[in-house]
Structures are given as structure tokens and as C-alpha cells.
KOLZA-853732 format. One record per atom (N, C-alpha, C, O, CB): residue number from 1; chain; atom name; x, y, z. Coordinates in steps of 0.05 Angstrom, whole numbers, padded with zeros to 5 digits. Glycine has a CB too. Layout:
<nodes>
(node NUM; 'A'; 'CA'; (X; Y; Z))
...
</nodes>
This chain:
<nodes>
(node 1; 'A'; 'N'; (00437; 00234; 00430))
(node 1; 'A'; 'CA'; (00432; 00206; 00426))
(node 1; 'A'; 'C'; (00453; 00195; 00408))
(node 1; 'A'; 'O'; (00461; 00207; 00388))
(node 1; 'A'; 'CB'; (00403; 00201; 00415))
(node 2; 'A'; 'N'; (00464; 00172; 00414))
(node 2; 'A'; 'CA'; (00485; 00160; 00398))
(node 2; 'A'; 'C'; (00473; 00145; 00374))
(node 2; 'A'; 'O'; (00450; 00139; 00373))
(node 2; 'A'; 'CB'; (00503; 00142; 00415))
(node 3; 'A'; 'N'; (00491; 00138; 00356))
(node 3; 'A'; 'CA'; (00483; 00125; 00331))
(node 3; 'A'; 'C'; (00469; 00099; 00336))
(node 3; 'A'; 'O'; (00449; 00093; 00323))
(node 3; 'A'; 'CB'; (00508; 00121; 00313))
(node 4; 'A'; 'N'; (00479; 00083; 00354))
(node 4; 'A'; 'CA'; (00467; 00057; 00360))
(node 4; 'A'; 'C'; (00438; 00060; 00369))
(node 4; 'A'; 'O'; (00420; 00045; 00361))
(node 4; 'A'; 'CB'; (00483; 00042; 00381))
(node 5; 'A'; 'N'; (00433; 00079; 00387))
(node 5; 'A'; 'CA'; (00406; 00084; 00397))
(node 5; 'A'; 'C'; (00388; 00094; 00374))
(node 5; 'A'; 'O'; (00365; 00085; 00372))
(node 5; 'A'; 'CB'; (00406; 00105; 00420))
(node 6; 'A'; 'N'; (00398; 00111; 00357))
(node 6; 'A'; 'CA'; (00382; 00121; 00334))
(node 6; 'A'; 'C'; (00375; 00097; 00316))
(node 6; 'A'; 'O'; (00352; 00095; 00307))
(node 6; 'A'; 'CB'; (00397; 00142; 00319))
(node 7; 'A'; 'N'; (00394; 00080; 00311))
(node 7; 'A'; 'CA'; (00389; 00056; 00294))
(node 7; 'A'; 'C'; (00369; 00038; 00307))
(node 7; 'A'; 'O'; (00352; 00026; 00294))
(node 7; 'A'; 'CB'; (00415; 00042; 00288))
(node 8; 'A'; 'N'; (00370; 00035; 00333))
(node 8; 'A'; 'CA'; (00351; 00018; 00348))
(node 8; 'A'; 'C'; (00323; 00030; 00345))
(node 8; 'A'; 'O'; (00303; 00015; 00341))
(node 8; 'A'; 'CB'; (00358; 00016; 00377))
(node 9; 'A'; 'N'; (00321; 00056; 00346))
(node 9; 'A'; 'CA'; (00294; 00069; 00342))
(node 9; 'A'; 'C'; (00284; 00065; 00313))
(node 9; 'A'; 'O'; (00260; 00060; 00309))
(node 9; 'A'; 'CB'; (00296; 00099; 00348))
(node 10; 'A'; 'N'; (00302; 00067; 00294))
(node 10; 'A'; 'CA'; (00295; 00062; 00266))
(node 10; 'A'; 'C'; (00285; 00033; 00263))
(node 10; 'A'; 'O'; (00265; 00027; 00250))
(node 10; 'A'; 'CB'; (00318; 00067; 00247))
(node 11; 'A'; 'N'; (00300; 00014; 00275))
(node 11; 'A'; 'CA'; (00292; -00014; 00274))
(node 11; 'A'; 'C'; (00264; -00018; 00285))
(node 11; 'A'; 'O'; (00248; -00034; 00274))
(node 11; 'A'; 'CB'; (00312; -00031; 00289))
(node 12; 'A'; 'N'; (00258; -00005; 00307))
(node 12; 'A'; 'CA'; (00231; -00007; 00319))
(node 12; 'A'; 'C'; (00210; 00004; 00301))
(node 12; 'A'; 'O'; (00188; -00008; 00298))
(node 12; 'A'; 'CB'; (00230; 00007; 00346))
(node 13; 'A'; 'N'; (00215; 00026; 00288))
(node 13; 'A'; 'CA'; (00196; 00037; 00269))
(node 13; 'A'; 'C'; (00192; 00018; 00245))
(node 13; 'A'; 'O'; (00170; 00015; 00236))
(node 13; 'A'; 'CB'; (00206; 00065; 00259))
(node 14; 'A'; 'N'; (00214; 00006; 00236))
(node 14; 'A'; 'CA'; (00212; -00012; 00214))
(node 14; 'A'; 'C'; (00195; -00036; 00220))
(node 14; 'A'; 'O'; (00179; -00045; 00203))
(node 14; 'A'; 'CB'; (00240; -00022; 00206))
(node 15; 'A'; 'N'; (00196; -00046; 00245))
(node 15; 'A'; 'CA'; (00179; -00069; 00253))
(node 15; 'A'; 'C'; (00150; -00060; 00252))
(node 15; 'A'; 'O'; (00132; -00075; 00243))
(node 15; 'A'; 'CB'; (00187; -00079; 00281))
(node 16; 'A'; 'N'; (00144; -00035; 00261))
(node 16; 'A'; 'CA'; (00117; -00025; 00260))
(node 16; 'A'; 'C'; (00108; -00022; 00231))
(node 16; 'A'; 'O'; (00085; -00028; 00225))
(node 16; 'A'; 'CB'; (00116; 00002; 00274))
(node 17; 'A'; 'N'; (00126; -00013; 00213))
(node 17; 'A'; 'CA'; (00118; -00010; 00185))
(node 17; 'A'; 'C'; (00111; -00037; 00173))
(node 17; 'A'; 'O'; (00092; -00039; 00157))
(node 17; 'A'; 'CB'; (00141; 00003; 00170))
(node 18; 'A'; 'N'; (00126; -00058; 00179))
(node 18; 'A'; 'CA'; (00120; -00085; 00169))
(node 18; 'A'; 'C'; (00093; -00094; 00178))
(node 18; 'A'; 'O'; (00077; -00105; 00163))
(node 18; 'A'; 'CB'; (00142; -00105; 00177))
(node 19; 'A'; 'N'; (00087; -00089; 00204))
(node 19; 'A'; 'CA'; (00061; -00096; 00214))
(node 19; 'A'; 'C'; (00038; -00081; 00200))
(node 19; 'A'; 'O'; (00018; -00093; 00194))
(node 19; 'A'; 'CB'; (00060; -00091; 00245))
(node 20; 'A'; 'N'; (00043; -00055; 00196))
(node 20; 'A'; 'CA'; (00023; -00039; 00182))
(node 20; 'A'; 'C'; (00019; -00048; 00153))
(node 20; 'A'; 'O'; (-00003; -00048; 00142))
(node 20; 'A'; 'CB'; (00030; -00010; 00183))
(node 21; 'A'; 'N'; (00042; -00056; 00140))
(node 21; 'A'; 'CA'; (00040; -00065; 00113))
(node 21; 'A'; 'C'; (00024; -00091; 00112))
(node 21; 'A'; 'O'; (00007; -00095; 00094))
(node 21; 'A'; 'CB'; (00068; -00070; 00101))
(node 22; 'A'; 'N'; (00028; -00109; 00131))
(node 22; 'A'; 'CA'; (00013; -00134; 00132))
(node 22; 'A'; 'C'; (-00017; -00128; 00135))
(node 22; 'A'; 'O'; (-00033; -00140; 00121))
(node 22; 'A'; 'CB'; (00023; -00151; 00156))
(node 23; 'A'; 'N'; (-00023; -00109; 00152))
(node 23; 'A'; 'CA'; (-00051; -00101; 00156))
(node 23; 'A'; 'C'; (-00063; -00089; 00130))
(node 23; 'A'; 'O'; (-00086; -00095; 00123))
(node 23; 'A'; 'CB'; (-00054; -00081; 00179))
(node 24; 'A'; 'N'; (-00047; -00073; 00116))
(node 24; 'A'; 'CA'; (-00057; -00061; 00091))
(node 24; 'A'; 'C'; (-00061; -00082; 00070))
(node 24; 'A'; 'O'; (-00081; -00081; 00055))
(node 24; 'A'; 'CB'; (-00036; -00040; 00081))
(node 25; 'A'; 'N'; (-00043; -00102; 00068))
(node 25; 'A'; 'CA'; (-00047; -00123; 00049))
(node 25; 'A'; 'C'; (-00071; -00140; 00055))
(node 25; 'A'; 'O'; (-00085; -00149; 00036))
(node 25; 'A'; 'CB'; (-00022; -00141; 00049))
(node 26; 'A'; 'N'; (-00077; -00144; 00080))
(node 26; 'A'; 'CA'; (-00102; -00158; 00087))
(node 26; 'A'; 'C'; (-00126; -00143; 00078))
(node 26; 'A'; 'O'; (-00145; -00154; 00068))
(node 26; 'A'; 'CB'; (-00103; -00163; 00118))
(node 27; 'A'; 'N'; (-00126; -00117; 00081))
(node 27; 'A'; 'CA'; (-00148; -00100; 00071))
(node 27; 'A'; 'C'; (-00149; -00101; 00040))
(node 27; 'A'; 'O'; (-00170; -00101; 00029))
(node 27; 'A'; 'CB'; (-00144; -00071; 00081))
(node 28; 'A'; 'N'; (-00126; -00102; 00027))
(node 28; 'A'; 'CA'; (-00125; -00104; -00002))
(node 28; 'A'; 'C'; (-00138; -00130; -00011))
(node 28; 'A'; 'O'; (-00151; -00131; -00032))
(node 28; 'A'; 'CB'; (-00096; -00102; -00012))
(node 29; 'A'; 'N'; (-00133; -00151; 00005))
(node 29; 'A'; 'CA'; (-00146; -00177; -00001))
(node 29; 'A'; 'C'; (-00176; -00174; -00001))
(node 29; 'A'; 'O'; (-00190; -00184; -00018))
(node 29; 'A'; 'CB'; (-00137; -00199; 00019))
(node 30; 'A'; 'N'; (-00186; -00160; 00019))
(node 30; 'A'; 'CA'; (-00215; -00156; 00021))
(node 30; 'A'; 'C'; (-00226; -00138; -00002))
(node 30; 'A'; 'O'; (-00248; -00143; -00011))
(node 30; 'A'; 'CB'; (-00222; -00143; 00048))
(node 31; 'A'; 'N'; (-00209; -00119; -00010))
(node 31; 'A'; 'CA'; (-00217; -00103; -00033))
(node 31; 'A'; 'C'; (-00218; -00120; -00058))
(node 31; 'A'; 'O'; (-00237; -00118; -00074))
(node 31; 'A'; 'CB'; (-00196; -00080; -00037))
(node 32; 'A'; 'N'; (-00199; -00138; -00061))
(node 32; 'A'; 'CA'; (-00199; -00156; -00084))
(node 32; 'A'; 'C'; (-00224; -00173; -00084))
(node 32; 'A'; 'O'; (-00237; -00177; -00105))
(node 32; 'A'; 'CB'; (-00174; -00174; -00084))
(node 33; 'A'; 'N'; (-00232; -00184; -00061))
(node 33; 'A'; 'CA'; (-00256; -00200; -00059))
(node 33; 'A'; 'C'; (-00281; -00184; -00067))
(node 33; 'A'; 'O'; (-00298; -00194; -00080))
(node 33; 'A'; 'CB'; (-00259; -00211; -00030))
(node 34; 'A'; 'N'; (-00281; -00159; -00059))
(node 34; 'A'; 'CA'; (-00304; -00141; -00066))
(node 34; 'A'; 'C'; (-00304; -00136; -00096))
(node 34; 'A'; 'O'; (-00325; -00136; -00109))
(node 34; 'A'; 'CB'; (-00302; -00114; -00051))
(node 35; 'A'; 'N'; (-00280; -00133; -00108))
(node 35; 'A'; 'CA'; (-00278; -00128; -00137))
(node 35; 'A'; 'C'; (-00286; -00153; -00152))
(node 35; 'A'; 'O'; (-00298; -00151; -00174))
(node 35; 'A'; 'CB'; (-00250; -00119; -00144))
(node 36; 'A'; 'N'; (-00280; -00176; -00142))
(node 36; 'A'; 'CA'; (-00288; -00201; -00154))
(node 36; 'A'; 'C'; (-00319; -00202; -00155))
(node 36; 'A'; 'O'; (-00330; -00209; -00176))
(node 36; 'A'; 'CB'; (-00277; -00226; -00139))
(node 37; 'A'; 'N'; (-00331; -00196; -00133))
(node 37; 'A'; 'CA'; (-00361; -00196; -00131))
(node 37; 'A'; 'C'; (-00374; -00176; -00149))
(node 37; 'A'; 'O'; (-00394; -00181; -00162))
(node 37; 'A'; 'CB'; (-00369; -00192; -00102))
(node 38; 'A'; 'N'; (-00362; -00152; -00151))
(node 38; 'A'; 'CA'; (-00374; -00130; -00166))
(node 38; 'A'; 'C'; (-00365; -00129; -00195))
(node 38; 'A'; 'O'; (-00378; -00115; -00211))
(node 38; 'A'; 'CB'; (-00369; -00104; -00153))
(node 39; 'A'; 'N'; (-00343; -00143; -00201))
(node 39; 'A'; 'CA'; (-00333; -00142; -00228))
(node 39; 'A'; 'C'; (-00318; -00116; -00235))
(node 39; 'A'; 'O'; (-00312; -00110; -00258))
(node 39; 'A'; 'CB'; (-00355; -00145; -00248))
(node 40; 'A'; 'N'; (-00311; -00101; -00214))
(node 40; 'A'; 'CA'; (-00296; -00076; -00218))
(node 40; 'A'; 'C'; (-00267; -00083; -00225))
(node 40; 'A'; 'O'; (-00256; -00103; -00216))
(node 40; 'A'; 'CB'; (-00297; -00058; -00193))
(node 41; 'A'; 'N'; (-00254; -00065; -00241))
(node 41; 'A'; 'CA'; (-00226; -00069; -00247))
(node 41; 'A'; 'C'; (-00208; -00064; -00223))
(node 41; 'A'; 'O'; (-00215; -00050; -00204))
(node 41; 'A'; 'CB'; (-00218; -00051; -00271))
(node 42; 'A'; 'N'; (-00184; -00076; -00225))
(node 42; 'A'; 'CA'; (-00165; -00073; -00203))
(node 42; 'A'; 'C'; (-00155; -00044; -00202))
(node 42; 'A'; 'O'; (-00154; -00032; -00180))
(node 42; 'A'; 'CB'; (-00141; -00092; -00207))
(node 43; 'A'; 'N'; (-00147; -00033; -00225))
(node 43; 'A'; 'CA'; (-00135; -00007; -00226))
(node 43; 'A'; 'C'; (-00156; 00015; -00227))
(node 43; 'A'; 'O'; (-00174; 00014; -00245))
(node 43; 'A'; 'CB'; (-00116; -00004; -00249))
(node 44; 'A'; 'N'; (-00155; 00034; -00209))
(node 44; 'A'; 'CA'; (-00173; 00057; -00208))
(node 44; 'A'; 'C'; (-00156; 00082; -00206))
(node 44; 'A'; 'O'; (-00149; 00091; -00184))
(node 44; 'A'; 'CB'; (-00194; 00055; -00184))
(node 45; 'A'; 'N'; (-00149; 00093; -00229))
(node 45; 'A'; 'CA'; (-00131; 00116; -00231))
(node 45; 'A'; 'C'; (-00141; 00139; -00213))
(node 45; 'A'; 'O'; (-00125; 00150; -00198))
(node 45; 'A'; 'CB'; (-00128; 00125; -00259))
(node 46; 'A'; 'N'; (-00167; 00145; -00215))
(node 46; 'A'; 'CA'; (-00177; 00168; -00200))
(node 46; 'A'; 'C'; (-00174; 00164; -00170))
(node 46; 'A'; 'O'; (-00167; 00182; -00156))
(node 46; 'A'; 'CB'; (-00207; 00173; -00208))
(node 47; 'A'; 'N'; (-00180; 00140; -00161))
(node 47; 'A'; 'CA'; (-00178; 00134; -00132))
(node 47; 'A'; 'C'; (-00149; 00136; -00123))
(node 47; 'A'; 'O'; (-00144; 00148; -00102))
(node 47; 'A'; 'CB'; (-00188; 00105; -00126))
(node 48; 'A'; 'N'; (-00131; 00126; -00139))
(node 48; 'A'; 'CA'; (-00102; 00127; -00132))
(node 48; 'A'; 'C'; (-00093; 00156; -00131))
(node 48; 'A'; 'O'; (-00077; 00164; -00114))
(node 48; 'A'; 'CB'; (-00085; 00111; -00150))
(node 49; 'A'; 'N'; (-00101; 00172; -00151))
(node 49; 'A'; 'CA'; (-00092; 00200; -00152))
(node 49; 'A'; 'C'; (-00104; 00215; -00128))
(node 49; 'A'; 'O'; (-00090; 00232; -00116))
(node 49; 'A'; 'CB'; (-00101; 00213; -00178))
(node 50; 'A'; 'N'; (-00129; 00210; -00121))
(node 50; 'A'; 'CA'; (-00141; 00223; -00098))
(node 50; 'A'; 'C'; (-00126; 00216; -00073))
(node 50; 'A'; 'O'; (-00121; 00233; -00056))
(node 50; 'A'; 'CB'; (-00171; 00214; -00095))
(node 51; 'A'; 'N'; (-00118; 00191; -00071))
(node 51; 'A'; 'CA'; (-00103; 00181; -00047))
(node 51; 'A'; 'C'; (-00076; 00195; -00046))
(node 51; 'A'; 'O'; (-00068; 00205; -00024))
(node 51; 'A'; 'CB'; (-00099; 00151; -00048))
(node 52; 'A'; 'N'; (-00062; 00197; -00068))
(node 52; 'A'; 'CA'; (-00036; 00211; -00068))
(node 52; 'A'; 'C'; (-00039; 00240; -00062))
(node 52; 'A'; 'O'; (-00023; 00251; -00046))
(node 52; 'A'; 'CB'; (-00023; 00208; -00096))
(node 53; 'A'; 'N'; (-00059; 00253; -00073))
(node 53; 'A'; 'CA'; (-00064; 00281; -00067))
(node 53; 'A'; 'C'; (-00070; 00286; -00037))
(node 53; 'A'; 'O'; (-00060; 00305; -00025))
(node 53; 'A'; 'CB'; (-00087; 00292; -00084))
(node 54; 'A'; 'N'; (-00086; 00268; -00026))
(node 54; 'A'; 'CA'; (-00092; 00270; 00003))
(node 54; 'A'; 'C'; (-00068; 00266; 00020))
(node 54; 'A'; 'O'; (-00064; 00281; 00039))
(node 54; 'A'; 'CB'; (-00113; 00249; 00010))
(node 55; 'A'; 'N'; (-00052; 00246; 00014))
(node 55; 'A'; 'CA'; (-00027; 00241; 00030))
(node 55; 'A'; 'C'; (-00007; 00263; 00026))
(node 55; 'A'; 'O'; (00008; 00270; 00045))
(node 55; 'A'; 'CB'; (-00015; 00214; 00022))
(node 56; 'A'; 'N'; (-00006; 00275; 00003))
(node 56; 'A'; 'CA'; (00013; 00297; -00003))
(node 56; 'A'; 'C'; (00008; 00320; 00016))
(node 56; 'A'; 'O'; (00026; 00334; 00024))
(node 56; 'A'; 'CB'; (00012; 00306; -00032))
(node 57; 'A'; 'N'; (-00018; 00324; 00022))
(node 57; 'A'; 'CA'; (-00025; 00346; 00040))
(node 57; 'A'; 'C'; (-00014; 00342; 00068))
(node 57; 'A'; 'O'; (-00012; 00362; 00084))
(node 57; 'A'; 'CB'; (-00055; 00350; 00041))
(node 58; 'A'; 'N'; (-00008; 00318; 00075))
(node 58; 'A'; 'CA'; (00003; 00312; 00102))
(node 58; 'A'; 'C'; (00033; 00318; 00104))
(node 58; 'A'; 'O'; (00044; 00320; 00126))
(node 58; 'A'; 'CB'; (-00002; 00282; 00109))
(node 59; 'A'; 'N'; (00046; 00322; 00081))
(node 59; 'A'; 'CA'; (00075; 00327; 00081))
(node 59; 'A'; 'C'; (00081; 00355; 00090))
(node 59; 'A'; 'O'; (00066; 00374; 00084))
(node 59; 'A'; 'CB'; (00086; 00322; 00052))
(node 60; 'A'; 'N'; (00103; 00358; 00105))
(node 60; 'A'; 'CA'; (00110; 00383; 00116))
(node 60; 'A'; 'C'; (00132; 00398; 00100))
(node 60; 'A'; 'O'; (00136; 00422; 00104))
(node 60; 'A'; 'CB'; (00120; 00380; 00144))
(node 61; 'A'; 'N'; (00145; 00384; 00081))
(node 61; 'A'; 'CA'; (00165; 00397; 00064))
(node 61; 'A'; 'C'; (00168; 00381; 00038))
(node 61; 'A'; 'O'; (00156; 00360; 00035))
(node 61; 'A'; 'CB'; (00192; 00399; 00079))
(node 62; 'A'; 'N'; (00184; 00392; 00020))
(node 62; 'A'; 'CA'; (00187; 00380; -00007))
(node 62; 'A'; 'C'; (00200; 00352; -00006))
(node 62; 'A'; 'O'; (00192; 00335; -00021))
(node 62; 'A'; 'CB'; (00203; 00398; -00025))
(node 63; 'A'; 'N'; (00219; 00348; 00011))
(node 63; 'A'; 'CA'; (00232; 00322; 00013))
(node 63; 'A'; 'C'; (00212; 00301; 00023))
(node 63; 'A'; 'O'; (00210; 00279; 00013))
(node 63; 'A'; 'CB'; (00256; 00323; 00032))
(node 64; 'A'; 'N'; (00197; 00309; 00044))
(node 64; 'A'; 'CA'; (00176; 00291; 00055))
(node 64; 'A'; 'C'; (00155; 00285; 00034))
(node 64; 'A'; 'O'; (00145; 00263; 00031))
(node 64; 'A'; 'CB'; (00164; 00302; 00080))
(node 65; 'A'; 'N'; (00147; 00306; 00019))
(node 65; 'A'; 'CA'; (00127; 00302; -00002))
(node 65; 'A'; 'C'; (00137; 00282; -00023))
(node 65; 'A'; 'O'; (00122; 00264; -00031))
(node 65; 'A'; 'CB'; (00121; 00329; -00015))
(node 66; 'A'; 'N'; (00161; 00286; -00033))
(node 66; 'A'; 'CA'; (00172; 00268; -00053))
(node 66; 'A'; 'C'; (00173; 00239; -00043))
(node 66; 'A'; 'O'; (00167; 00221; -00057))
(node 66; 'A'; 'CB'; (00200; 00278; -00062))
(node 67; 'A'; 'N'; (00182; 00236; -00018))
(node 67; 'A'; 'CA'; (00185; 00210; -00006))
(node 67; 'A'; 'C'; (00157; 00197; -00002))
(node 67; 'A'; 'O'; (00154; 00173; -00007))
(node 67; 'A'; 'CB'; (00199; 00211; 00021))
(node 68; 'A'; 'N'; (00138; 00213; 00007))
(node 68; 'A'; 'CA'; (00111; 00202; 00011))
(node 68; 'A'; 'C'; (00098; 00193; -00015))
(node 68; 'A'; 'O'; (00087; 00171; -00016))
(node 68; 'A'; 'CB'; (00093; 00224; 00024))
(node 69; 'A'; 'N'; (00100; 00209; -00035))
(node 69; 'A'; 'CA'; (00089; 00201; -00061))
(node 69; 'A'; 'C'; (00103; 00176; -00072))
(node 69; 'A'; 'O'; (00089; 00158; -00081))
(node 69; 'A'; 'CB'; (00091; 00224; -00082))
(node 70; 'A'; 'N'; (00129; 00175; -00071))
(node 70; 'A'; 'CA'; (00144; 00152; -00081))
(node 70; 'A'; 'C'; (00136; 00127; -00065))
(node 70; 'A'; 'O'; (00132; 00105; -00077))
(node 70; 'A'; 'CB'; (00174; 00157; -00079))
(node 71; 'A'; 'N'; (00135; 00129; -00039))
(node 71; 'A'; 'CA'; (00128; 00106; -00022))
(node 71; 'A'; 'C'; (00100; 00096; -00028))
(node 71; 'A'; 'O'; (00097; 00072; -00032))
(node 71; 'A'; 'CB'; (00130; 00114; 00008))
(node 72; 'A'; 'N'; (00081; 00113; -00030))
(node 72; 'A'; 'CA'; (00054; 00104; -00034))
(node 72; 'A'; 'C'; (00049; 00095; -00063))
(node 72; 'A'; 'O'; (00031; 00079; -00067))
(node 72; 'A'; 'CB'; (00035; 00126; -00027))
(node 73; 'A'; 'N'; (00063; 00106; -00082))
(node 73; 'A'; 'CA'; (00061; 00095; -00109))
(node 73; 'A'; 'C'; (00070; 00066; -00109))
(node 73; 'A'; 'O'; (00058; 00049; -00122))
(node 73; 'A'; 'CB'; (00079; 00111; -00129))
(node 74; 'A'; 'N'; (00091; 00060; -00094))
(node 74; 'A'; 'CA'; (00101; 00032; -00092))
(node 74; 'A'; 'C'; (00081; 00015; -00076))
(node 74; 'A'; 'O'; (00076; -00008; -00084))
(node 74; 'A'; 'CB'; (00128; 00031; -00078))
(node 75; 'A'; 'N'; (00071; 00025; -00054))
(node 75; 'A'; 'CA'; (00052; 00009; -00038))
(node 75; 'A'; 'C'; (00027; 00003; -00055))
(node 75; 'A'; 'O'; (00017; -00019; -00054))
(node 75; 'A'; 'CB'; (00044; 00025; -00013))
(node 76; 'A'; 'N'; (00017; 00022; -00070))
(node 76; 'A'; 'CA'; (-00007; 00017; -00086))
(node 76; 'A'; 'C'; (-00001; -00002; -00109))
(node 76; 'A'; 'O'; (-00018; -00019; -00115))
(node 76; 'A'; 'CB'; (-00017; 00044; -00098))
(node 77; 'A'; 'N'; (00023; -00001; -00120))
(node 77; 'A'; 'CA'; (00031; -00020; -00141))
(node 77; 'A'; 'C'; (00032; -00048; -00129))
(node 77; 'A'; 'O'; (00023; -00067; -00142))
(node 77; 'A'; 'CB'; (00058; -00012; -00153))
(node 78; 'A'; 'N'; (00043; -00051; -00105))
(node 78; 'A'; 'CA'; (00044; -00077; -00092))
(node 78; 'A'; 'C'; (00016; -00087; -00086))
(node 78; 'A'; 'O'; (00010; -00111; -00090))
(node 78; 'A'; 'CB'; (00060; -00075; -00065))
(node 79; 'A'; 'N'; (-00002; -00069; -00077))
(node 79; 'A'; 'CA'; (-00029; -00077; -00072))
(node 79; 'A'; 'C'; (-00044; -00086; -00097))
(node 79; 'A'; 'O'; (-00058; -00106; -00097))
(node 79; 'A'; 'CB'; (-00045; -00054; -00059))
(node 80; 'A'; 'N'; (-00039; -00072; -00120))
(node 80; 'A'; 'CA'; (-00051; -00080; -00145))
(node 80; 'A'; 'C'; (-00041; -00107; -00154))
(node 80; 'A'; 'O'; (-00057; -00124; -00162))
(node 80; 'A'; 'CB'; (-00045; -00059; -00167))
(node 81; 'A'; 'N'; (-00015; -00112; -00151))
(node 81; 'A'; 'CA'; (-00003; -00137; -00158))
(node 81; 'A'; 'C'; (-00015; -00160; -00141))
(node 81; 'A'; 'O'; (-00022; -00181; -00152))
(node 81; 'A'; 'CB'; (00027; -00137; -00155))
(node 82; 'A'; 'N'; (-00018; -00155; -00116))
(node 82; 'A'; 'CA'; (-00030; -00174; -00098))
(node 82; 'A'; 'C'; (-00059; -00180; -00105))
(node 82; 'A'; 'O'; (-00067; -00203; -00106))
(node 82; 'A'; 'CB'; (-00028; -00165; -00068))
(node 83; 'A'; 'N'; (-00074; -00159; -00111))
(node 83; 'A'; 'CA'; (-00102; -00163; -00120))
(node 83; 'A'; 'C'; (-00103; -00179; -00146))
(node 83; 'A'; 'O'; (-00121; -00196; -00149))
(node 83; 'A'; 'CB'; (-00116; -00136; -00123))
(node 84; 'A'; 'N'; (-00085; -00173; -00165))
(node 84; 'A'; 'CA'; (-00085; -00188; -00190))
(node 84; 'A'; 'C'; (-00080; -00218; -00184))
(node 84; 'A'; 'O'; (-00094; -00235; -00196))
(node 84; 'A'; 'CB'; (-00063; -00177; -00208))
(node 85; 'A'; 'N'; (-00062; -00224; -00167))
(node 85; 'A'; 'CA'; (-00056; -00251; -00160))
(node 85; 'A'; 'C'; (-00080; -00265; -00147))
(node 85; 'A'; 'O'; (-00087; -00287; -00155))
(node 85; 'A'; 'CB'; (-00032; -00252; -00140))
(node 86; 'A'; 'N'; (-00094; -00251; -00129))
(node 86; 'A'; 'CA'; (-00117; -00263; -00116))
(node 86; 'A'; 'C'; (-00140; -00267; -00136))
(node 86; 'A'; 'O'; (-00153; -00287; -00136))
(node 86; 'A'; 'CB'; (-00126; -00244; -00094))
(node 87; 'A'; 'N'; (-00144; -00247; -00153))
(node 87; 'A'; 'CA'; (-00166; -00250; -00173))
(node 87; 'A'; 'C'; (-00159; -00272; -00193))
(node 87; 'A'; 'O'; (-00177; -00287; -00201))
(node 87; 'A'; 'CB'; (-00170; -00223; -00188))
(node 88; 'A'; 'N'; (-00134; -00274; -00201))
(node 88; 'A'; 'CA'; (-00126; -00295; -00219))
(node 88; 'A'; 'C'; (-00130; -00323; -00207))
(node 88; 'A'; 'O'; (-00140; -00341; -00220))
(node 88; 'A'; 'CB'; (-00096; -00292; -00227))
(node 89; 'A'; 'N'; (-00123; -00326; -00181))
(node 89; 'A'; 'CA'; (-00128; -00351; -00167))
(node 89; 'A'; 'C'; (-00157; -00357; -00166))
(node 89; 'A'; 'O'; (-00165; -00380; -00169))
(node 89; 'A'; 'CB'; (-00116; -00350; -00139))
(node 90; 'A'; 'N'; (-00174; -00337; -00162))
(node 90; 'A'; 'CA'; (-00203; -00341; -00161))
(node 90; 'A'; 'C'; (-00213; -00350; -00188))
(node 90; 'A'; 'O'; (-00230; -00368; -00190))
(node 90; 'A'; 'CB'; (-00217; -00315; -00152))
(node 91; 'A'; 'N'; (-00203; -00338; -00209))
(node 91; 'A'; 'CA'; (-00212; -00345; -00236))
(node 91; 'A'; 'C'; (-00203; -00374; -00243))
(node 91; 'A'; 'O'; (-00218; -00389; -00256))
(node 91; 'A'; 'CB'; (-00202; -00325; -00257))
(node 92; 'A'; 'N'; (-00179; -00381; -00235))
(node 92; 'A'; 'CA'; (-00169; -00408; -00241))
(node 92; 'A'; 'C'; (-00181; -00429; -00224))
(node 92; 'A'; 'O'; (-00181; -00453; -00231))
(node 92; 'A'; 'CB'; (-00139; -00408; -00237))
(node 93; 'A'; 'N'; (-00193; -00422; -00202))
(node 93; 'A'; 'CA'; (-00206; -00441; -00184))
(node 93; 'A'; 'C'; (-00231; -00453; -00198))
(node 93; 'A'; 'O'; (-00240; -00475; -00191))
(node 93; 'A'; 'CB'; (-00214; -00429; -00157))
(node 94; 'A'; 'N'; (-00242; -00438; -00216))
(node 94; 'A'; 'CA'; (-00266; -00447; -00230))
(node 94; 'A'; 'C'; (-00260; -00467; -00253))
(node 94; 'A'; 'O'; (-00278; -00478; -00264))
(node 94; 'A'; 'CB'; (-00281; -00424; -00241))
(node 95; 'A'; 'N'; (-00234; -00470; -00259))
(node 95; 'A'; 'CA'; (-00227; -00488; -00281))
(node 95; 'A'; 'C'; (-00228; -00517; -00273))
(node 95; 'A'; 'O'; (-00222; -00534; -00290))
(node 95; 'A'; 'CB'; (-00199; -00482; -00291))
</nodes>
């Protein structure tokens, strides 16, 4: 397979990743709404560590493991930031 075809395949995967990220953020929005109702904090260290441990088991080698953990640490940080924004907007709506 030539370089152009490989890059085209990467581009297709990237589009799928963006779509999946959009879906994940929508679910994070629903989590934020649940946390607003229950008064639970945004950050749950134990849940995040369990998630990282679970995903790490899916890795087939050390490079994949390192990449998986780094990627999901960033994704979870983005989700927390998004939830903070949503919760802040909800709190300010009452003013």
C-alpha cells in the first residue's frame, strides 16, 4: 500500500474518532446533568483510575498501553472541563 492510501485510511479513522468524541461528549453532558441533580462532584478519582486500568488491559504492548493511558487521561480531562462548564452555566442560570 502506498503512502497516500495509508494517509487516506488514517484520515478516515480520524473522522470516526471525531464522531466518537462527539458522542462521548454528549454522554458527558448527560453525566453532568445527573451530577447536578445528585450533587455529586465532577471529579471521581476512583472511577477514572478504574477506567484507565480497564482500558490498559485492552493494550497489546507497552507502546499501545502508554498511548492508551495518555489518550484517555486527556479525554477524561476534556470531559471534566466540559462538565464544569455545563454545571457552571446551570448555577449561573439561577442568578
